[in-house]
NUKE-477571 format. One record per residue (C-alpha): residue number from 1; residue in three letters; chain; x negated, y, z negated. Coordinates in pm, whole numbers. Layout:
N
<pt k="NUM" r="ALA" c="A" u="X" v="Y" w="Z"/>
...
END
This chain:
181
<pt k="1" r="MET" c="A" u="0" v="0" w="1"/>
<pt k="2" r="LEU" c="A" u="-126" v="345" w="89"/>
<pt k="3" r="GLU" c="A" u="-161" v="587" w="-196"/>
<pt k="4" r="ALA" c="A" u="-265" v="888" w="10"/>
<pt k="5" r="ILE" c="A" u="-341" v="987" w="366"/>
<pt k="6" r="GLY" c="A" u="-584" v="1265" w="450"/>
<pt k="7" r="LEU" c="A" u="-649" v="1434" w="781"/>
<pt k="8" r="ILE" c="A" u="-897" v="1707" w="869"/>
<pt k="9" r="GLU" c="A" u="-958" v="1857" w="1212"/>
<pt k="10" r="TRP" c="A" u="-1244" v="2065" w="1345"/>
<pt k="11" r="GLN" c="A" u="-1290" v="2285" w="1650"/>
<pt k="12" r="SER" c="A" u="-1635" v="2132" w="1713"/>
<pt k="13" r="ILE" c="A" u="-1684" v="1767" w="1804"/>
<pt k="14" r="ALA" c="A" u="-2047" v="1758" w="1683"/>
<pt k="15" r="ILE" c="A" u="-1961" v="1914" w="1348"/>
<pt k="16" r="GLY" c="A" u="-1662" v="1680" w="1322"/>
<pt k="17" r="TYR" c="A" u="-1889" v="1379" w="1350"/>
<pt k="18" r="ALA" c="A" u="-2132" v="1517" w="1088"/>
<pt k="19" r="ALA" c="A" u="-1853" v="1620" w="848"/>
<pt k="20" r="THR" c="A" u="-1686" v="1279" w="889"/>
<pt k="21" r="ASP" c="A" u="-2013" v="1115" w="784"/>
<pt k="22" r="ILE" c="A" u="-2009" v="1327" w="469"/>
<pt k="23" r="LEU" c="A" u="-1642" v="1250" w="413"/>
<pt k="24" r="LEU" c="A" u="-1712" v="875" w="433"/>
<pt k="25" r="LYS" c="A" u="-2011" v="893" w="197"/>
<pt k="26" r="THR" c="A" u="-1824" v="1097" w="-67"/>
<pt k="27" r="SER" c="A" u="-1563" v="854" w="-200"/>
<pt k="28" r="ASN" c="A" u="-1425" v="506" w="-167"/>
<pt k="29" r="ILE" c="A" u="-1183" v="574" w="119"/>
<pt k="30" r="THR" c="A" u="-1089" v="390" w="437"/>
<pt k="31" r="LEU" c="A" u="-1132" v="552" w="776"/>
<pt k="32" r="LEU" c="A" u="-823" v="492" w="990"/>
<pt k="33" r="GLU" c="A" u="-930" v="702" w="1291"/>
<pt k="34" r="ALA" c="A" u="-1199" v="952" w="1379"/>
<pt k="35" r="ARG" c="A" u="-1240" v="1079" w="1732"/>
<pt k="36" r="PRO" c="A" u="-1254" v="1372" w="1968"/>
<pt k="37" r="THR" c="A" u="-919" v="1511" w="2073"/>
<pt k="38" r="CYS" c="A" u="-797" v="1778" w="2311"/>
<pt k="39" r="PRO" c="A" u="-920" v="2048" w="2377"/>
<pt k="40" r="GLY" c="A" u="-1269" v="1965" w="2256"/>
<pt k="41" r="ARG" c="A" u="-1176" v="1914" w="1891"/>
<pt k="42" r="PHE" c="A" u="-1242" v="1630" w="1647"/>
<pt k="43" r="TYR" c="A" u="-1036" v="1478" w="1366"/>
<pt k="44" r="ALA" c="A" u="-1071" v="1222" w="1091"/>
<pt k="45" r="LEU" c="A" u="-779" v="1035" w="935"/>
<pt k="46" r="ILE" c="A" u="-839" v="853" w="606"/>
<pt k="47" r="THR" c="A" u="-655" v="668" w="333"/>
<pt k="48" r="GLY" c="A" u="-728" v="574" w="-26"/>
<pt k="49" r="ASP" c="A" u="-633" v="673" w="-376"/>
<pt k="50" r="VAL" c="A" u="-521" v="1034" w="-411"/>
<pt k="51" r="ALA" c="A" u="-830" v="1157" w="-597"/>
<pt k="52" r="SER" c="A" u="-1075" v="997" w="-353"/>
<pt k="53" r="VAL" c="A" u="-891" v="1132" w="-48"/>
<pt k="54" r="LYS" c="A" u="-880" v="1484" w="-197"/>
<pt k="55" r="VAL" c="A" u="-1248" v="1483" w="-290"/>
<pt k="56" r="SER" c="A" u="-1355" v="1351" w="52"/>
<pt k="57" r="ILE" c="A" u="-1148" v="1608" w="243"/>
<pt k="58" r="GLU" c="A" u="-1277" v="1891" w="19"/>
<pt k="59" r="LYS" c="A" u="-1640" v="1784" w="63"/>
<pt k="60" r="ALA" c="A" u="-1604" v="1764" w="443"/>
<pt k="61" r="GLU" c="A" u="-1427" v="2100" w="449"/>
<pt k="62" r="ASN" c="A" u="-1698" v="2265" w="237"/>
<pt k="63" r="TYR" c="A" u="-1965" v="2134" w="476"/>
<pt k="64" r="SER" c="A" u="-1786" v="2272" w="781"/>
<pt k="65" r="ILE" c="A" u="-1557" v="2552" w="656"/>
<pt k="66" r="GLU" c="A" u="-1612" v="2774" w="962"/>
<pt k="67" r="GLU" c="A" u="-1507" v="2495" w="1199"/>
<pt k="68" r="VAL" c="A" u="-1203" v="2355" w="1015"/>
<pt k="69" r="ILE" c="A" u="-879" v="2413" w="1203"/>
<pt k="70" r="ASP" c="A" u="-644" v="2249" w="954"/>
<pt k="71" r="LYS" c="A" u="-631" v="1978" w="688"/>
<pt k="72" r="ILE" c="A" u="-382" v="1791" w="475"/>
<pt k="73" r="VAL" c="A" u="-370" v="1540" w="192"/>
<pt k="74" r="LEU" c="A" u="-39" v="1352" w="164"/>
<pt k="75" r="PRO" c="A" u="-12" v="1175" w="-171"/>
<pt k="76" r="ASN" c="A" u="233" v="883" w="-155"/>
<pt k="77" r="ALA" c="A" u="272" v="902" w="223"/>
<pt k="78" r="HIS" c="A" u="576" v="729" w="365"/>
<pt k="79" r="PRO" c="A" u="488" v="373" w="475"/>
<pt k="80" r="THR" c="A" u="606" v="433" w="834"/>
<pt k="81" r="VAL" c="A" u="353" v="712" w="900"/>
<pt k="82" r="ILE" c="A" u="52" v="493" w="984"/>
<pt k="83" r="PRO" c="A" u="244" v="251" w="1213"/>
<pt k="84" r="ALA" c="A" u="382" v="554" w="1401"/>
<pt k="85" r="ILE" c="A" u="28" v="690" w="1452"/>
<pt k="86" r="THR" c="A" u="-112" v="357" w="1565"/>
<pt k="87" r="GLY" c="A" u="171" v="295" w="1812"/>
<pt k="88" r="ARG" c="A" u="344" v="19" w="1621"/>
<pt k="89" r="GLY" c="A" u="665" v="214" w="1572"/>
<pt k="90" r="ILE" c="A" u="1012" v="77" w="1634"/>
<pt k="91" r="SER" c="A" u="1241" v="62" w="1934"/>
<pt k="92" r="TYR" c="A" u="1498" v="339" w="1944"/>
<pt k="93" r="GLU" c="A" u="1736" v="224" w="2215"/>
<pt k="94" r="ASN" c="A" u="2088" v="369" w="2179"/>
<pt k="95" r="GLN" c="A" u="1985" v="613" w="1905"/>
<pt k="96" r="SER" c="A" u="1939" v="989" w="1895"/>
<pt k="97" r="LEU" c="A" u="1588" v="1129" w="1917"/>
<pt k="98" r="GLY" c="A" u="1420" v="1409" w="1726"/>
<pt k="99" r="ILE" c="A" u="1095" v="1559" w="1853"/>
<pt k="100" r="VAL" c="A" u="872" v="1799" w="1660"/>
<pt k="101" r="GLU" c="A" u="580" v="1965" w="1838"/>
<pt k="102" r="THR" c="A" u="304" v="2140" w="1643"/>
<pt k="103" r="PHE" c="A" u="-16" v="2330" w="1718"/>
<pt k="104" r="THR" c="A" u="-225" v="2123" w="1473"/>
<pt k="105" r="LEU" c="A" u="-255" v="1757" w="1386"/>
<pt k="106" r="SER" c="A" u="-225" v="1823" w="1013"/>
<pt k="107" r="SER" c="A" u="102" v="2012" w="1055"/>
<pt k="108" r="CYS" c="A" u="243" v="1724" w="1259"/>
<pt k="109" r="LEU" c="A" u="141" v="1471" w="996"/>
<pt k="110" r="ASN" c="A" u="303" v="1686" w="725"/>
<pt k="111" r="CYS" c="A" u="629" v="1710" w="924"/>
<pt k="112" r="ALA" c="A" u="630" v="1340" w="1008"/>
<pt k="113" r="ASP" c="A" u="592" v="1241" w="642"/>
<pt k="114" r="MET" c="A" u="870" v="1481" w="541"/>
<pt k="115" r="ILE" c="A" u="1096" v="1353" w="820"/>
<pt k="116" r="ALA" c="A" u="1045" v="992" w="713"/>
<pt k="117" r="LYS" c="A" u="1123" v="1079" w="350"/>
<pt k="118" r="SER" c="A" u="1415" v="1316" w="409"/>
<pt k="119" r="ALA" c="A" u="1680" v="1127" w="604"/>
<pt k="120" r="ALA" c="A" u="1794" v="794" w="735"/>
<pt k="121" r="VAL" c="A" u="1565" v="810" w="1037"/>
<pt k="122" r="GLU" c="A" u="1277" v="601" w="1164"/>
<pt k="123" r="LEU" c="A" u="947" v="735" w="1293"/>
<pt k="124" r="ILE" c="A" u="874" v="606" w="1641"/>
<pt k="125" r="GLU" c="A" u="551" v="785" w="1721"/>
<pt k="126" r="ILE" c="A" u="305" v="1040" w="1592"/>
<pt k="127" r="ARG" c="A" u="73" v="1151" w="1870"/>
<pt k="128" r="LEU" c="A" u="-226" v="1339" w="1734"/>
<pt k="129" r="GLY" c="A" u="-360" v="1571" w="2000"/>
<pt k="130" r="ILE" c="A" u="-462" v="1318" w="2263"/>
<pt k="131" r="GLY" c="A" u="-361" v="1443" w="2606"/>
<pt k="132" r="LEU" c="A" u="-163" v="1729" w="2456"/>
<pt k="133" r="ALA" c="A" u="-411" v="2019" w="2470"/>
<pt k="134" r="GLY" c="A" u="-465" v="1986" w="2096"/>
<pt k="135" r="LYS" c="A" u="-97" v="1992" w="2006"/>
<pt k="136" r="SER" c="A" u="75" v="1702" w="1832"/>
<pt k="137" r="ILE" c="A" u="420" v="1548" w="1831"/>
<pt k="138" r="ALA" c="A" u="627" v="1341" w="1593"/>
<pt k="139" r="ILE" c="A" u="924" v="1150" w="1730"/>
<pt k="140" r="CYS" c="A" u="1199" v="997" w="1518"/>
<pt k="141" r="CYS" c="A" u="1527" v="820" w="1588"/>
<pt k="142" r="GLY" c="A" u="1856" v="752" w="1415"/>
<pt k="143" r="GLU" c="A" u="2209" v="885" w="1398"/>
<pt k="144" r="VAL" c="A" u="2234" v="1236" w="1541"/>
<pt k="145" r="ALA" c="A" u="2324" v="1404" w="1209"/>
<pt k="146" r="ALA" c="A" u="2034" v="1238" w="1026"/>
<pt k="147" r="VAL" c="A" u="1788" v="1321" w="1305"/>
<pt k="148" r="SER" c="A" u="1905" v="1685" w="1315"/>
<pt k="149" r="SER" c="A" u="1881" v="1717" w="939"/>
<pt k="150" r="ALA" c="A" u="1530" v="1568" w="932"/>
<pt k="151" r="VAL" c="A" u="1366" v="1764" w="1215"/>
<pt k="152" r="ASN" c="A" u="1538" v="2093" w="1133"/>
<pt k="153" r="ARG" c="A" u="1353" v="2101" w="800"/>
<pt k="154" r="CYS" c="A" u="1019" v="2136" w="985"/>
<pt k="155" r="PRO" c="A" u="1053" v="2509" w="1071"/>
<pt k="156" r="LEU" c="A" u="1086" v="2588" w="700"/>
<pt k="157" r="LEU" c="A" u="799" v="2358" w="606"/>
<pt k="158" r="LEU" c="A" u="567" v="2524" w="859"/>
<pt k="159" r="SER" c="A" u="699" v="2879" w="837"/>
<pt k="160" r="GLU" c="A" u="392" v="3008" w="650"/>
<pt k="161" r="ASN" c="A" u="123" v="2877" w="887"/>
<pt k="162" r="GLY" c="A" u="292" v="2937" w="1224"/>
<pt k="163" r="ASN" c="A" u="192" v="2593" w="1354"/>
<pt k="164" r="LEU" c="A" u="535" v="2489" w="1483"/>
<pt k="165" r="VAL" c="A" u="580" v="2489" w="1861"/>
<pt k="166" r="ALA" c="A" u="928" v="2339" w="1904"/>
<pt k="167" r="VAL" c="A" u="1194" v="2113" w="1756"/>
<pt k="168" r="GLU" c="A" u="1439" v="1923" w="1977"/>
<pt k="169" r="VAL" c="A" u="1722" v="1680" w="1912"/>
<pt k="170" r="ILE" c="A" u="1852" v="1462" w="2195"/>
<pt k="171" r="ALA" c="A" u="2188" v="1323" w="2084"/>
<pt k="172" r="ALA" c="A" u="2231" v="1067" w="2360"/>
<pt k="173" r="PRO" c="A" u="1902" v="1008" w="2546"/>
<pt k="174" r="HIS" c="A" u="1916" v="888" w="2905"/>
<pt k="175" r="LYS" c="A" u="1830" v="518" w="2931"/>
<pt k="176" r="ASP" c="A" u="1513" v="602" w="3127"/>
<pt k="177" r="LEU" c="A" u="1369" v="782" w="2823"/>
<pt k="178" r="TYR" c="A" u="1360" v="457" w="2626"/>
<pt k="179" r="GLY" c="A" u="1013" v="316" w="2630"/>
<pt k="180" r="LEU" c="A" u="834" v="645" w="2709"/>
<pt k="181" r="TYR" c="A" u="689" v="668" w="2361"/>
END
């Protein structure tokens, strides 16, 4: 069981690699992903106990403060978050869709966790910046009212940092949309 998820993203790939090395050497955490992303950025996604994740993210941020774009530590992350990132989400045929688009990976992860915890919806996918010019998306499915309620909380969650691009709800997706995630 995951206790916490941490994500930090940098505007420099080289510094991202070096800061990730520091992050890994700081605490007993597990690296889930670390790689370059669009447009020429780098991110690291980790898990572990809350204290270890916090300390590792802080140490990496302190090393590279000028290059950090965004970061987040999610204590008690919803269990569907990691499967949605790794592409092992669920099928959503005949359900409404909610899509949240953000400017940063950390903001997307924050929204996705909140969505999963706030309503009777299922996360299908969390795409972290790959092929999206550095933006990220979270996609969920369920009954239209639950999907609307879940994704419409994101503007309030991200109102202070301005990282929200768009929120959309598709009540009855066309059959050709199924399987595009």
